[in-house]
C-alpha positions as CSV (number, residue, x, y, z in Angstrom):
1,M,-26.1,-32.4,23.0
2,F,-22.6,-30.1,23.8
3,K,-20.4,-32.7,21.9
4,K,-23.1,-32.2,18.5
5,N,-23.2,-28.7,18.6
6,L,-19.2,-28.5,19.0
7,F,-18.5,-30.8,16.2
8,A,-20.7,-28.8,14.3
9,I,-19.0,-25.5,14.9
10,L,-15.4,-27.5,14.3
11,I,-16.9,-28.2,11.1
12,L,-17.8,-24.9,9.8
13,M,-14.4,-23.5,11.3
14,V,-12.8,-25.7,9.0
15,F,-14.7,-24.6,6.3
16,L,-14.6,-20.9,7.3
17,F,-10.4,-21.0,7.4
18,T,-10.3,-23.5,3.7
19,G,-12.2,-20.6,2.0
20,I,-10.0,-17.7,3.4
21,K,-6.8,-20.0,2.8
22,N,-8.0,-20.4,-1.1
23,S,-9.1,-16.6,-1.3
24,H,-6.3,-15.9,-0.3
25,A,-4.1,-18.2,-2.2
26,Q,-6.3,-16.7,-6.0
27,I,-5.7,-13.1,-4.4
28,K,-1.8,-13.8,-4.1
29,E,-1.5,-15.8,-7.4
30,F,-3.0,-12.8,-9.4
31,V,-1.2,-10.2,-7.5
32,V,2.3,-12.1,-8.6
33,T,1.1,-11.9,-12.1
34,I,1.4,-8.1,-11.7
35,K,5.1,-7.2,-11.4
36,R,7.4,-4.0,-11.5
37,G,6.4,-1.5,-14.4
38,D,3.0,-3.2,-14.9
39,K,-0.1,-0.9,-14.8
40,I,-3.1,-1.4,-12.5
41,T,-6.7,0.7,-12.9
42,I,-8.2,2.3,-9.9
43,L,-12.3,1.3,-10.1
44,C,-13.3,3.4,-7.1
45,S,-11.9,6.4,-5.5
46,S,-8.8,5.7,-3.4
47,R,-6.1,7.4,-0.8
48,L,-2.4,7.7,-1.8
49,L,-0.4,7.3,1.7
50,P,3.0,7.6,3.1
51,Y,3.6,4.1,3.2
52,P,1.3,0.7,3.2
53,D,-1.2,-0.1,6.1
54,Y,-1.0,3.2,7.4
55,S,-4.4,4.6,9.2
56,G,-3.7,8.1,9.7
57,D,-5.0,11.6,8.5
58,N,-2.0,12.2,7.1
59,V,-3.4,11.2,3.3
60,I,-1.5,12.5,0.3
61,T,-3.8,13.2,-2.0
62,R,-6.8,11.0,-3.4
63,V,-6.8,9.4,-6.5
64,P,-10.1,9.2,-8.8
65,D,-11.6,5.9,-10.5
66,G,-10.1,5.7,-13.8
67,T,-6.5,6.5,-13.5
68,I,-4.1,4.6,-15.0
69,L,-1.1,4.2,-12.7
70,I,2.4,2.0,-13.0
71,V,3.4,0.0,-10.3
72,K,6.9,0.9,-9.0
73,E,6.8,-1.8,-6.2
74,I,5.1,-4.7,-4.0
75,K,4.7,-5.2,-0.4
76,E,2.2,-7.4,1.2
77,T,1.4,-6.6,5.2
78,K,-1.1,-8.4,7.8
79,S,-3.8,-6.6,8.9
80,G,-6.1,-7.2,11.6
81,Y,-6.7,-10.4,13.9
82,M,-6.9,-13.1,11.6
83,G,-3.6,-11.7,9.9
84,S,-5.7,-11.1,6.9
85,I,-2.9,-9.8,4.0
86,I,-3.2,-7.1,2.1
87,Y,-1.4,-6.3,-1.0
88,W,0.0,-2.6,-1.8
89,F,1.2,-0.8,-4.3
90,K,4.1,1.7,-4.4
91,V,2.8,4.5,-7.7
92,E,3.2,8.0,-8.7
93,Y,0.0,9.9,-9.0
94,K,0.6,13.7,-10.8
95,Q,4.8,14.3,-9.4
96,K,3.9,12.7,-5.5
97,I,4.9,8.9,-5.0
98,G,2.7,6.9,-2.0
99,W,0.9,3.4,-1.6
100,I,-2.5,2.3,-3.0
101,S,-4.0,-0.6,-1.6
102,I,-5.1,-3.0,-4.2
103,F,-8.4,-3.1,-3.5
104,C,-10.2,-0.8,-5.7
105,T,-7.8,-1.4,-8.7
106,D,-8.7,-3.7,-11.2
107,A,-5.5,-5.7,-9.9
108,S,-8.4,-7.6,-7.0
109,V,-10.2,-10.5,-8.1
110,D,-12.6,-9.5,-5.0
111,Y,-13.5,-5.8,-6.5
112,K,-17.6,-5.8,-6.1
113,P,-18.1,-2.3,-6.5
114,W,-21.8,-2.7,-5.5
115,E,-20.8,-3.8,-2.2
116,N,-18.9,0.4,-1.6
């Protein structure tokens, strides 16, 4: 019984990790098509942060949905236990420069407004 359960868990893990890698590949492929100077649109209110993957309270400002921004730079960070890849765009909003994550932008292939 133990061997059957272990085998089932291993099969499940293979499917999960394969899905994670494929999802990352899809996002990376899309992000590669975005380059400096391209426009992105904010799809849900986002924080403009002093640097990528910032988790402190010192938010520069909030950028409302519908705002169109020009990408100045793109960075990739790893976050969390699984080392998930998150992409960040350096942008300027109302003479303030900071970073916005790919989530809640039209650059994210995984954006689903009903999950917010």
